[in-house]
C-alpha positions in Angstrom: 6.6 14.8 -9.2 9.0 12.2 -7.3 10.5 15.1 -5.3 7.1 16.2 -3.9 6.0 12.4 -3.1 6.9 10.0 -0.2 6.0 6.4 -0.5 4.8 4.2 2.5 4.2 0.3 2.0 1.6 -0.9 4.6 3.1 -4.1 6.3 2.1 -4.0 9.8 -1.0 -6.0 10.2 -1.7 -9.3 12.4 -1.7 -11.5 9.4 -4.7 -13.2 10.8 -5.8 -14.6 7.5 -2.0 -15.7 6.8 -2.2 -17.9 10.1 -0.2 -14.9 12.0 2.7 -15.1 9.5 4.2 -11.5 8.9 2.3 -11.1 5.5 4.8 -8.7 4.1 7.5 -11.3 4.4 5.6 -14.3 3.0 7.3 -15.2 -0.4 5.6 -14.8 -3.8 7.7 -15.3 -7.0 10.9 -15.8 -5.0 10.8 -12.8 -2.9 9.1 -11.5 0.1 5.9 -9.6 -1.2 6.9 -6.4 0.5 10.0 -6.4 -1.5 8.0 -6.6 -4.9 5.8 -3.5 -3.7 8.9 -1.6 -2.7 10.7 -2.2 -6.1 7.9 -0.8 -8.1 7.1 2.0 -5.9 11.1 3.2 -5.4 11.5 5.1 -8.8 8.4 7.2 -8.0 9.3 8.6 -4.7 11.9 10.8 -2.8 11.8 8.5 0.1 10.1 5.1 1.0 9.0 3.7 4.3 7.4 0.6 5.5 4.8 0.6 8.2 5.6 -2.7 10.2 5.0 -3.9 13.6 7.2 -6.8 13.5 10.9 -7.8 11.9 11.6 -4.3 11.4 15.5 -5.1 10.8 14.3 -7.2 7.8 11.9 -4.9 6.5 14.6 -2.0 6.7 16.5 -3.9 4.0 13.8 -3.0 1.4 13.3 0.7 2.2 14.8 4.1 3.7 13.2 3.9 7.0 10.5 1.8 9.0 7.6 3.1 11.2 5.7 1.2 13.7 2.1 2.1 15.1 1.7 4.2 18.3 -0.4 1.4 19.6 0.6 -2.2 20.3 -3.0 -3.9 19.4 -2.8 -3.7 15.8 -5.4 -0.9 15.3 -5.4 -1.3 11.5 -4.2 0.3 8.3 -5.2 3.9 9.0 -2.8 3.8 11.9 0.0 3.1 9.7 -1.0 5.7 7.2 -1.3 8.3 10.0 2.2 7.7 11.1 3.3 8.0 7.5 1.5 11.4 7.2 3.1 12.5 10.4 6.5 11.3 9.7 7.4 11.6 6.1 8.6 14.8 4.3 6.6 15.1 0.9 3.7 17.1 0.1 1.9 13.9 -1.0 2.1 10.2 0.2 1.9 7.4 -2.2 0.4 4.4 -0.2 0.2 0.6 -1.1 -0.4 -2.7 1.1 2.2 -5.4 0.9 0.0 -8.1 -0.2 -0.4 -6.8 -3.8 2.9 -8.0 -5.0 1.9 -8.1 -8.7 1.4 -4.3 -8.6 3.4 -2.5 -11.4 5.1 0.6 -11.8 2.7 1.8 -14.7 -0.5 1.6 -12.1 1.4 3.5 -9.3 2.7 6.1 -12.1 -0.9 6.5 -13.3 -2.2 7.1 -9.8 0.3 9.5 -9.1 -0.5 11.6 -12.1 -3.9 11.7 -11.1 -3.1 13.1 -7.8 -0.8 15.6 -9.4 -3.7 16.9 -11.6 -6.0 17.0 -8.4 -3.4 17.9 -5.7 -6.0 18.7 -3.0 -8.0 15.3 -3.4 -7.2 11.7 -2.3 -6.4 9.7 -5.4 -7.6 6.3 -5.3 -8.0 3.0 -7.2 -11.4 1.9 -7.9 -11.5 -1.8 -8.8 -14.7 -2.5 -10.5 -17.5 -1.4 -8.3 -15.3 -0.9 -5.1 -12.5 1.2 -4.0 -9.2 -0.1 -2.9 -8.6 2.6 -0.2 -5.1 1.3 0.8 -3.8 2.1 -2.8 -4.0 5.8 -2.9 -2.0 9.2 -2.8 -2.7 11.4 0.0 -2.1 15.2 0.3 -0.1 15.8 3.4 -2.3 18.8 4.0 -5.1 16.4 5.0 -3.0 15.3 8.2 -4.9 17.5 10.7 -8.4 16.1 9.2 -7.0 12.4 9.5 -5.9 13.1 12.9 -9.1 14.5 13.9 -11.1 11.6 12.6 -8.8 9.0 14.3 -9.3 10.9 17.6 -12.9 10.6 17.1 -12.7 6.9 16.7 -12.8 6.5 12.7 -10.8 3.5 11.8 -11.8 3.0 8.1 -9.8 4.4 5.4 -12.6 3.7 2.9 -15.3 5.8 5.0 -12.8 8.8 5.6 -11.5 9.0 2.2 -14.9 9.4 0.7 -15.5 11.9 3.2 -12.5 14.0 2.7 -12.9 13.9 -1.0 -11.5 11.6 -3.8 -10.6 11.2 -7.5 -10.6 7.7 -8.7 -8.2 5.7 -11.0 -10.6 3.1 -12.5 -9.2 -0.4 -13.3 -10.9 -3.7 -14.2 -12.4 -6.1 -11.8 -10.0 -8.6 -13.0 -7.1 -6.6 -13.2 -4.3 -9.1 -12.1 -2.0 -6.4 -11.0 -4.5 -6.2 -8.1 -4.9 -9.7 -7.0 -4.8 -9.7 -3.4 -2.6 -12.2 -1.6 -3.7 -12.0 1.7 -4.7 -15.5 2.3 -2.7 -19.2 1.9 -5.4 -20.3 -0.5 -4.6 -17.5 -2.9 -0.9 -17.8 -2.6 -1.3 -21.6 -3.2 -3.2 -21.1 -6.2 -0.8 -18.7 -7.8 2.3 -21.2 -7.1 0.3 -24.0 -8.7 -0.2 -22.0 -11.8 3.7 -20.6 -11.7 4.3 -22.2 -15.0 1.4 -20.4 -16.7 0.1 -16.9 -16.7 1.6 -15.9 -13.3 5.1 -17.4 -14.0 5.4 -15.5 -17.0 4.0 -12.2 -15.4 6.9 -12.7 -12.7 9.6 -13.6 -14.9 9.1 -10.2 -16.8 9.0 -7.9 -13.9 
């Protein structure tokens, strides 16, 4: 399965909720968040890229190659995904955002298995009653459809995935692996509890 799948970590946003910081390079558990995600994805993919619009040299130390958006105005995660579909070689693209540093190999592997069983559909995580559209596996065969949607002005991965057809991996609303560290308040709370549940979780990864 590893041979047909490329990996892409999304780390190209403005970081507006992080006060403009390059979010993937913000530390969690002693390492940049993007490094945690790359470490979990690496065993499952034949090649690994990071979509980033800043600090490419630093990001490059965690992956095989970096990609940047064709646009300079931070057009959103769909632009990074489109760059991955255009550039990477696998028949499928495993995608994860950089601000899920607690993601683990088991969840990514389960998502990849779901994609393998449904090779023409987009495998995506459902957390409680909502999709996590940036945690997905896309068939590269959908490149033309994604290109067309982008050209027509679509910018929402959630809306586009539902239109193109999905299969879903159900996870609990409170699954700790899906805690989104996208603002300073969440990071601060995690650091303050570092000697508790989160500290133990990080120490054993």
